[in-house]
N, C-alpha and C positions, 0 to 999 in steps of 0.2 A: 166890259171887263171879264176876267177869267174867272169861271163857273167855280162858285164854292161850294165845297162839301164838308161833312165833318168827321173825323178821324178819332175812334174811342180805342185806344190801344194800351197795352201794358202785357204783364206776364199771367201765366197761366191761374185760373183760381181767383182772379181779382173781383169778379162782378164785372166781365166789360157787356156779356148778352144784357143783363139786366139793365143798367144804364142806355146801350143801345136802344132797346125797346121803348124806355120812358121818353128819350130824346126824340124817336122817331113818333111817337102818340104825340109829344107837343107842336112838332113841325110838321104833321103830316108826311114824314118822309118813310123811306123805305132801307132796311137794311141790306148792305153787301157784306157777306162774310171774306176775312182777308186771314183763312188758316190753312196751311197746306195740307193738313189732313183730313179737316172738315168735307175737303172735294169728294173724298171717296163716299160710294153708297155701301151699306151694311156696316160702317164703323161709328154708331151713333153714341155707343157706351162709352169704348175709351177714346173719342176725341172730344166727348162733353156737347158735342150738338146741341144745339136748342130744340127744346121738343115743341110740339106744338102749343101746348099750354106756355111753355116759356114764351113764347114768339108773341103771344095776346095779341092772334091777329094781324099784326104788323109783319108784311110781305118781306122774305128773307130770301137772300139771291146769292148763288153759288155755295150751295150746301147740297151733298151729296148728287156733282153732277160728274161723277167719273167711275169708272170701275176700279175696283183696288187693283189690279193688274196692271193699270197705266202709272206712268211716270210722267207729272207735270214740273217744268221749270216755270221760272217768274215769269218767261216769256208767254208763254202758253195760256197762263193764268190772265196776264194782262190782255192777249188778244180775245179771251171769252168775258171777262170781267167789263171792260172799258164801254163796248156798247150798251150794257146794262145801266151803267151809270148814266152814260146820256143818254139815253133812253128815260131813266127816273126824273132828268133834269128838264128833257124836253117836254115833260107832263107836270113840270111846276113843280115838283116834289123836292125836297132835300135828301140826296144821298148820304146814308152813314155808313162807313167803313167801320167794320168792327172786326177786329183780329190782335194775333200777336205774332206773324209773319211779317217782321218788319221789311224785307228785303221785298217781298211781294207787294207790301204798301207802297213803298217808296218809288218801285219801279211803274204800280199804276198812277200816282200822283204826278210824276214827270211826263211820264208818255212819250218819250222821246225814241223808244224803241230800243233795240240791242245789236251789240256788235255784230256784224257779218259772220258769215263762216256755217256750215252745215253740222251741227252738233250731231255726233253719232255717223257721219257720213264716212268717207273712203279716206281722206286727211285721219279723222279721231281714229280709224279704226287700224291704220299706221301707225298713228303714236302710240296706241295701246300695245299694239305688238312691239315696239321697241322699249316701253316701260318694263312689259313683261320679259324681256331678254337682257336688257341692258339696266335696268333700274330708275330711279328719278333724276339721278346727280347729271349724265349727259344731256337730258333732256332739259333741266334747269339751266347747263351751261349755254346751251342754245338760246333760251330764253334771254339770259343776262346780254347776248350778243343784239337781240334785235330789239329786246323791250327792257332795257334795265329796271325801269320804273316798276313793271309789274315784278319781274325777278326777285328784286329787294322786298318788296311789299308781301311776297306770299312766302310762305311756311314749307321747306322741304317735303312735310308730310299732307300738304294739300296738293295732291296730285292732279284733283278734278281739275282745279282752277288754272294748275300749271298746263294741262295738256289743253284747256279750252283757250287759253291766251296764245300759246302756240298755234293752235288751230285755226284761229282769228287772221294772223299774221301770215300765216301760208295760204290761207284761202281768198284772203282780199288785199294782203298787203299793206295794210296798216294796222297799226298794233290797238291792243283795246283800251292800253292808257290814253292814246290820242283821242281814240272814239269816246271815251268816256271824259276826259277833259273836255272836247267840244260840247257835249250835251249837258254837261254845267254850266255853262254859258247861256242856254238858252232858258227861257222862260218854262214853269211847269205846266201842264196841261190843266191842273185843279189849283184853285187855290184853298189850299186846306187848314182848317182849324183843328189843330191836334188838342185832345185830351189825352192827357195818359193817367192810368190809375196805378196806383203803385200800393206797395203794402207798409204799414206803421212801423214794423220791426220784423227782426227774425223771427221771433216768437208768433207772431203774427202771421207770416209766410208760412211756418210749419204747420201752424193749427189749420189753415184754410187748404193748403194742397194736401194735407194728410187726410182733413174731411175728403176733400174732393175725390182722393182716390179710393177710401174706403165705400163711399158712396157708388164708384165703379165696379168697386167688386159685389155689392150688395143687389147692382142692378144688372149682372151678369157678363161680365168683361171677360172670364172664362168661356162662356157659352157662345161669345160673339167670336172670340177667336177661333173656336172649335168648326162654328159655320163656316168663316172663311176658310178653312183647311178644307172643311168638306165640300167645298163647291170649286174645289181645285187650284187656290190660291198658293204658289210656290213660297215657301217660307221666307225665302230671300229676297220675295218683292218688296219694293219701297214701302208699302203701307204697311207691311209687317215689322218694319225698322222701328216704328213709333213707339216711342215711349210707353209703355203698358200691354203692347202687343207683345214684342220680342220677349220682355221678361216672364209673361204666360206661358209661351214657347216652350220655355224651360220647364214649368208646371207639367205641362202635357209630355214633354219627353223624361220628365222622373228627376232632372236635375237642378229643381227646387221644389221646395214644398210652395203651397199658397201663401202662405204666413211670410217667408223668406222674398217670394218674387213681391209680395206687398209692399214690403221694405225696401227692396230696391227701387220699385218704380217711385214710391215717395221720395227717396232720395235724388234721383235722378231728373225727377219732376222740380227739386227745389234747385237742382242745378241749373236746369235749362230756364228756371224764370230768372237766376241770377245775369243769364246770359241775353235775355228778353230785354231786361231792364238797361242791360250795358247798351243795347244797340237803341233802344227809344230813347235812352237820355243825350243820345248825339243830334236829337233834333231840336232845331231851335224854336223858341215860342211856344211850346207844351205847356198849357195849363194842366197843373197836376194836382191830384186829388188824394188826401189819406181819407179813407172813410171814417176813421175815428173820430176825424176833426168834425164830421158831419152827424155825429152819435151815428154811425149805419144807418143814416135816415135818407131814404132814397129821395124825398123829396125835398128836404133839403140842400141836397146835391143840385138836383133838379134846377132850383130856384137860383142858385150860385151860378149853374152855368149859364143860365137864362141872360143872368144880368152881365156876365161876362161875353157873351153872344152880342147882345144888345150894344155894349162897349165896342166892340170889334166891327159891327155894322156900321155904326155911327163913325168911326175913324175912318174905315173904308168911303164912307160916302163924302166926306170932309176931304178925303185925300182926290177924290175923282172930280168933285166940284173944282177945288184948287188949279187940279190939271189942265181943267175946260176954260179957265179964265184965261 
């Protein structure tokens, strides 16, 4: 059977860390983070990375594994995280994938690799030169000729993916659309049980996110940004573009007061949470949870999840038995 893992997904500030730990404790599992910013060292406060106390002795992987100067893709994340998941399974434990970066979670679960082409290579540099000189329209017109499906799907403002689609075709002779269509026909590497946490309503979302951001400020987000700059991290580094960090750069520049930066972080966090929910709602068979339905009682949530888990395992065992007959 395809190895089974659990995915705890959802928007920022909805309580994924706590539920992941509870499930790991019950199943003797280990947590694998799927957060595109928690991979960076020295960015604990602004990314709300779990503390030692919050981990409660449960092993956590893929946290603070990269320098802030690095720029990771989904492909790099999958290359690093897959051996960890396989190792957890080989020791008879349950991997629990916890995070809000849907693209990375999907890529890890599918496990079919990425379209060819050397991102950042000579072809990409040539395409970027053409973009700087002529704009995106000539490149998009070229993409319409070789990969009309991608061209129709991509917005003209999405220059990164337009360049990537052209790069793949020019280097491999295969369109990224054809690659994606072929991989969709393959079974996933892992059989994922998806648990989705969501907010009860808009007021609930605002309150939880505002509380999270205020806590970041109290714990020293401004000082964390200063420390990153002091170690020589460029202001335009990918890590510095994360919500919270780029706003507090404005505080240091004198273009924003600390209160103005906090309000901006709260607004952008709410906007990001909505995008995260939109992504995860595309997944099939997600077990969606609203904490108020369980009186915010983590034990009630855990009990409900165990019942659902047993149902899923029983159904899988029944299906396997029928196939073997």
